[in-house]
C-alpha positions in Angstrom: 99.3 -4.0 64.4 100.8 -3.4 67.9 104.5 -2.7 67.9 106.5 -3.8 70.9 109.2 -1.3 72.0 112.8 -2.9 71.7 113.6 -2.1 75.2 110.8 -4.3 76.6 110.4 -8.1 76.3 108.0 -10.9 76.8 109.9 -13.9 78.1 109.0 -17.5 78.7 111.0 -20.4 80.2 110.7 -24.0 81.3 111.9 -25.4 84.6 115.7 -25.1 85.3 116.2 -22.5 82.6 117.5 -19.1 83.6 120.0 -16.4 83.2 123.5 -16.6 84.6 125.0 -14.0 87.0 125.5 -10.7 85.2 125.0 -6.8 85.4 122.6 -5.3 82.9 124.2 -2.9 80.3 125.0 0.8 80.4 124.0 1.2 84.1 120.3 0.7 83.3 117.9 -0.5 85.9 115.2 -3.1 85.1 111.9 -4.3 86.3 110.5 -7.9 85.8 106.8 -8.6 86.2 105.8 -12.3 86.6 102.6 -13.5 85.0 102.9 -17.3 85.5 105.3 -19.5 87.5 108.0 -18.9 90.1 111.5 -17.3 89.7 114.4 -17.6 92.2 116.6 -14.5 92.3 119.9 -13.7 93.9 121.1 -10.1 93.7 124.5 -8.7 94.8 125.8 -5.1 95.4 127.6 -3.4 92.5 131.0 -3.6 94.4 130.9 -7.5 94.7 134.2 -8.8 93.1 133.5 -10.7 90.0 135.8 -13.6 91.1 133.5 -14.2 94.1 130.4 -14.8 92.1 131.3 -15.9 88.6 131.5 -19.6 87.8 134.9 -20.6 86.3 135.4 -22.8 83.2 137.1 -25.4 85.5 134.0 -25.4 87.8 131.2 -25.3 85.2 132.6 -26.4 81.9 130.5 -25.8 78.9 127.6 -25.0 81.3 129.5 -22.3 83.4 127.1 -19.5 82.3 123.9 -21.3 83.2 121.8 -20.2 86.2 121.4 -23.8 87.3 125.2 -24.2 87.4 125.5 -21.0 89.5 123.0 -22.2 92.1 125.0 -25.5 92.2 128.4 -24.2 92.5 128.3 -20.6 93.9 125.2 -20.3 95.9 126.4 -22.7 98.6 129.4 -20.5 99.2 127.1 -17.5 99.7 125.5 -19.3 102.7 128.8 -20.1 104.4 129.8 -18.0 107.5 133.0 -17.1 105.8 131.1 -15.2 103.0 131.9 -11.5 103.3 129.1 -9.6 104.9 129.6 -6.8 102.6 128.5 -8.9 99.6 125.5 -10.7 101.1 123.0 -11.8 98.6 119.4 -10.3 98.4 117.3 -13.5 97.7 113.8 -13.3 96.2 111.2 -16.0 95.5 109.1 -14.2 92.9 105.5 -15.3 92.5 102.8 -14.5 89.9 101.7 -11.0 90.0 104.9 -9.7 91.7 107.4 -7.3 90.1 111.1 -7.4 90.9 113.1 -4.2 90.5 116.9 -4.6 89.7 119.0 -1.6 90.5 121.5 -0.4 87.9 124.9 -2.0 88.4 123.8 -4.9 90.7 124.8 -8.4 89.8 121.8 -10.7 89.5 121.1 -14.4 88.6 117.5 -15.8 87.9 116.4 -19.4 87.9 112.9 -20.6 86.7 111.5 -23.1 89.1 108.7 -24.1 86.9 107.2 -22.9 83.5 107.3 -19.0 83.6 105.9 -16.2 81.7 107.0 -12.6 82.4 107.4 -9.1 81.0 110.5 -7.1 81.5 112.2 -3.8 80.6 115.5 -2.0 81.0 115.3 1.7 81.6 117.1 4.9 82.5 115.2 7.2 85.0 115.9 10.7 86.3 117.6 9.0 89.3 120.2 7.0 87.4 120.5 9.1 84.3 124.0 10.5 85.0 125.3 7.0 85.3 123.6 5.7 82.2 124.7 8.8 80.3 128.2 8.4 81.4 128.2 4.7 80.4 126.5 5.3 77.1 128.9 8.1 76.0 131.9 5.9 77.0 130.6 2.7 75.6 128.2 3.6 72.8 129.2 7.0 71.5 127.2 6.9 68.4 124.0 6.1 70.3 124.9 8.8 72.8 125.1 11.5 70.2 121.6 10.5 68.7 120.1 10.3 72.2 121.5 13.8 73.0 119.9 15.3 69.8 116.6 14.0 70.9 117.1 15.2 74.5 117.9 18.8 73.4 114.4 18.8 71.6 112.3 16.7 73.9 113.9 17.0 77.3 116.3 20.1 77.5 116.7 19.8 81.2 118.2 16.4 80.8 120.4 17.5 77.9 121.7 20.1 80.4 122.2 17.4 83.0 124.1 15.4 80.4 126.5 18.4 79.8 127.3 18.5 83.5 128.3 14.9 83.8 132.1 14.5 84.3 133.1 11.7 81.9 136.6 11.5 83.3 135.4 10.5 86.7 134.3 7.0 87.6 130.5 6.4 88.3 131.3 3.9 91.1 128.9 1.5 89.4 130.4 -1.8 88.1 130.1 -3.0 84.5 130.0 -6.5 83.3 131.3 -6.6 79.7 129.6 -10.0 79.1 126.3 -8.2 79.5 127.0 -5.2 77.2 125.3 -7.0 74.3 122.2 -8.1 76.3 120.9 -7.5 79.7 119.9 -11.1 80.3 122.4 -12.9 78.0 123.8 -16.1 79.3 126.9 -15.8 77.2 130.1 -14.4 78.7 133.8 -14.2 78.1 136.7 -15.2 80.1 138.0 -11.8 79.5 134.9 -10.0 81.1 135.4 -8.0 84.2 133.4 -6.0 86.5 135.7 -3.1 87.0 134.2 0.4 87.4 134.4 2.9 84.6 138.1 3.4 84.6 138.5 -0.1 83.2 135.6 -1.8 81.5 133.9 1.4 80.1 137.2 2.3 78.4 137.0 -0.9 76.6 133.3 -0.3 75.7 134.1 0.9 72.1 134.9 -2.7 71.2 131.3 -3.7 72.0 129.8 -1.4 69.3 130.6 -4.2 66.8 128.3 -6.6 68.5 124.9 -7.2 66.9 122.7 -6.8 69.9 122.3 -3.4 71.7 120.1 -2.0 74.4 117.7 0.9 74.0 117.6 3.5 76.7 114.4 5.3 77.8 113.8 8.2 80.2 110.4 8.8 81.6 107.6 8.3 79.1 109.5 9.5 76.0 111.8 7.4 74.0 115.4 8.5 73.9 116.3 6.7 70.8 114.5 5.5 67.8 114.0 1.8 67.2 116.6 2.0 64.4 119.2 2.8 67.1 118.3 -0.3 69.2 118.7 -3.6 67.4 116.4 -6.3 68.6 118.0 -8.2 71.5 117.7 -12.0 71.7 116.6 -12.5 75.2 117.2 -15.8 77.1 114.2 -17.4 78.7 115.1 -16.5 82.3 114.1 -12.9 82.9 
């Protein structure tokens, strides 16, 4: 029987389903390969202020975290001449056979235009390892200790790199505390914020109690066992 690694997901969704605006957890990057259907994406740089791109309760009511609500409420503002140029959206119409790469720390929202089937994965690479390590130690210390033991055995050069990361210095990469539990969760909290590590990462310990966690991978080797990464209940957008 084939076992699916807990950092990878097979996702399906009907028209108008999707994932509200969020940042993937722990500074991980992601790829999304579309098999069927069409997806509409908007991505924003990591330094985009949360208050610019999040739907408020007053604006969205009980549907404030839905992608369809975001495109109705926030998207028109992004097209206005008064929208700050530094926070201009990267828009993508994803077609079957195409793969979208989401850089770590970037805000993104996804809307299914028709019935979609996709495969997606969150990951850490050599490039973003220092950021992911920083956020994992600050936000998931238990996971980071297990990860470090494996790195010492399997990837000693990365363990050495981990030792060199200054945990007291900000990574400059934003975090969205509403996405700490799932990289494509539609749920969020009014207390969520997108501050850099000096703020939201310091509060990361609180999220250890959440049931869903992300698994981090480097290269072709697993950095944590499946036991360390509880299955994540993906929404049908990504």
